[in-house]
N, C-alpha and C positions, 0 to 999 in steps of 0.2 A: 864294745860291750858297755863301757861306761856311758856312752852316749845313749844307748838303748835303755839302760837302767834309769838314767836321768829323765829321759822322755816319759817313761812309764810313771815315775814318781810325780812328775808335773801333771800327767793325765789323771792322777788320783785326786787332785784338788777339786775339780768340778764335781766328781762323783761324791766326794765327802760333803761338799756343800749341799748338793741335792738331798742326800740321805739325811744329813743332820737337820736341814731346814724342814723337810717333810715330817720327820719324827718329832721335832720341836713343836711344829704346828699341831700335829695330831694330839700330843700330850696336853697342850693348852686348851684345846676345844673339847676334850673329854670331860665328863661330869666329875666333879670333885674340886675342892679348893684347899691348897696347902695351908693357907692362913686359918681356915676353919678347922682343919685337922690339928693345927698347933694350939689353937685356943680352946677347942673342945666346947664344953657347955657355956663358957664365958661369952661366946658369940652373941647369944640371945640377950645378955645383960649389958654388953659393952660393945655397941656397934661402932662407936668412934675408935675404940682400940682395934677393932677388926679392920676398919678402913686404914688406920695408921700402919698396921702390920702389912697389909697388902702394898701400901706405898713403899714401905721399907724394903720389902722383897722385890719390888719392881713389877708386881703383877698388875698394876693399874695402867701400865703403858701398853701401847700397841705391840702385837706379837713381833712384827719385823724389827722394831726397836729393841725389844728384849733379846731377840736372836742376834742382832748385830753386836750388842753389848757382850753377849756370851761368847761370840766368835772372837771379839777383841781380847777378852780375858784368856781364851784358849791360846791365842797367838802369843800372849805374854807368859804362858805357862800357868795361868791361874784358872782352875776349873770351878772356882767358887767354894761355897761352904754348904754343907749338908743342912737341910731344914730340920731333920730329925735329931742328929747327934751333935750339931753345931761344930763339926770338925772339918778341916780342909779335905776336899774330895779326893785330891791326889793321894793323901796318906791313907784315906779309907779304902780306896781302890787297891792300893799297894798291899794292904793287909789281906785282901781277898783274892789276889791274882794267883798266888802259888797253888792253892788247892785245885783251882780250875785247870791250870796248866798241867799239874800232875795227873789229874783225872783224864784230860785229853790225851796226854802222851801215853799213859798206861793203856787206855782204850785203843789207841791207834796201834800200839805194839801187839796187843792181843788180836786185833782185827787182821793185821798183816800175818801174824803167826798162824792164824786159821785160814785166811784167804789164799795166800800164795801156794802153800802145799796142796790145798784142796783144788785150786784152779789148775795147777800144773798136772796133777793126777787125772783130773777130769778131761783135760785136753789130750793127754797121752793115751788115755783109755776111754775114748768116746763110746757112748751107748752101752757101757758095761754097768755092773752094779755100783762100782765106785762113782761113776759119773751120775747115775740116777740118785744115789744117796746125797751126793754133793749138790745136785740141783734141788732136791727136796729140802736140804738144809738151808740153801740160799733163799728159797721161797719162804720158808718158815721164819728166817731171820728178818726178811723184809716185812712180813705180815704182822709180826709181833711189835706193838709200840714199845718204846723204851720204858714208859712208866709201868705198863702191865708186866713186862718181863722183870722189872725191878721188884715189883710186889711178889711175883712168883718166887724169885730168888730168895727174898727175905723169908717167905713162908717155908721154903724147902730147907735152906741151909741154916737159918737162925731159929725158926720156931720148931721144926720137926727134927732136924739132925743135930742142932746145937753145936755146929762146928765153926760158925763165923758169927761175929757180932752183927746185930741188925742195922745199926746206924752209928753215926758219930765220925769224928776225925781227930787224928793226932799227927803232928808233924813228923816226917821221917827222921829228922835229926834228934828227936826226943825218944822215939820208940820205933825203930825200923820194922820190926816184925809186926807190931800192933798196927802200924800204918799200912803195911801190905794186907793184913787181914781185913782192915776196914775199907780199903780201896778196891779189893778184888771183885766184890759183887757189883758196885756201881760201874766200874770200868767194863765188866763183862756185859752188863745190861746196855751200856752205851755203845759197845763195839759190834754187837750182832748184826744190826742193820748195815753198818759200813762194811763189815766183813763179807756180807752177802753180795753187795754191789761190786766190791773189788774182786771177789772170787769169780763172778760171772764175766767180768771184764777180762781177767787173766785168762780164763778158759777160751773165750771167743778170740782174743788177740793171738794167743799161742796157737790155736787151731789154724788161724789164717796164715801165720808166719810159717808153720810147718809145711804148708803146701807150696812155698816158694821154691824156685829152682836151685838157689844156693844151698838150701837145706837138703834137697834131694841129692845134689852133687856131693855134699859132705857125707851123706849116708853111703853113696856109691863108692866113696874112697875107703870105706871100711871103718869109719869112726863109730865108736860106741854111741848108743842112744843118749847116755849121760853127757858125753862130750858134745854131741850135736845140739842138745837142748841148752846146755849151760854156755857153750862158747859161741853158738851161732844164732839160736832162735830166741832165747829168753830175753836178751838185752833189747832186741827190736820189739818184742812183744810187750815190754814194760813201758814203751813210750805212751800209748793211750792210757795205760794204767796209772801213770804218773799224773795225768790230767784228772782222772777220777779221784785219786787220793787228794789232790789239791782242792777240788770242788767239795769234798767231804768235810773240809775244815769248818765250813759254816754249819754242817749238820752236827759236828762234834760240839760246837759252842752252843747251838740251839738246844740240843738234847741235854746238855749239862744243866740248863736252867731247871728242867723237870727232875733230873736225876739227883741234883744237889738238894732239892727240896725233899725228895722221898728219903734220902739217906742222911739228911741233916749234915751236909758238908758245907762249911762256911766259905763258899767260893763266890765267884762273880754272879752265878745264876741265882743263888739265894739272895745276894745283895740287890739284884734287879727286882726280884719278886717283892722283897720287903720294902724297897724304895717305891715301887709302884703302889703298894697298898697304902703307904703313908703320903703319897703324892709328893715324894721328894724328887721333884723334877730335875734339879741340877745333877744329882747322882745318876739318875736314869739316862740323862742326855750324855753325860761323860762316858757311861758304860756303852751306850750305843755307838758313840764315836770310836771307842777302843775296839769294839767288835768289828766295825766297818773297816778300820785300819788293819786288823788281823786278817780279815778275809782278803783284802786287796794285796797285802804283803805276801800272803800264802799263794795267791795266783801268780804274783811276780816270781816267787821262788820256783813255782811249777814250770814256768816258761824257761827259767834258767836251767832247770834239770833237763828240759827238752834238748837244749844245746849240748849237754853232756852225754845223754843217751844216744843222740843222733847227730854226728858231726856235720851232716848235710844241712842241718838247720842253722842258719846264721842270724845272729842278733844284730840286725843292721839298724 
């Protein structure tokens, strides 16, 4: 197991290099100049100051040289300094990580709470009204974009019903109930598409497993349907579902960018949007590195869950 994990971690390195280099290059060739954004109207009156600032930021050097210097800084634990706030990037990211993690965890919990029971019921009662409504709900969840559903939720629960606040964020250690009220709508908007995908995967996997001979034998022994499903079928049916859940981690983080903007949540998504607007390239690059690591680690954890759910899978 240790050898397998070590090999996967080593294999992450070239992936991270490719992802970060491509993202770094794309940011540098996009229109916009951080030095010009920082100087504003002074650029027209002080061209020498503009050139001096570009040299100070290292923007006058070739992109491969800038990238190599950035990588060397990351290896040493130095992500640089924000162009906008003049603060260390590590501290700035740390201040925005928790809201995004909380949003992702709450959204995943809501998605699983919806998808697992709905998928199991649809598989146990195929082609019934429960299955039809579950399929329609899944199709609706996939069809609605996160941002559109978020706007609908704000209109329904904040504008019309006045039962939830429209936007904002308060840490859970300051006001647990207020935090729950503020996180409920964004987490629900973020979870619907993921819940739909997981629900359909649970249904198809469980339907396939229920046709296997060992399940038929368990039923022939007189076991109740609950015992057959919980003790024999469900664990094997969850193996492909675990892969889907792992792959949805990228969807959670990507959707959080839009959801945090709509609901004014000071998380990593809002930080990326604000940094892109200001051309704060060091912050954006550090955030992209963090997101890439998150996706890779999630995929590794998914593979480890495989080994737990199915002992026949050996991590060699």
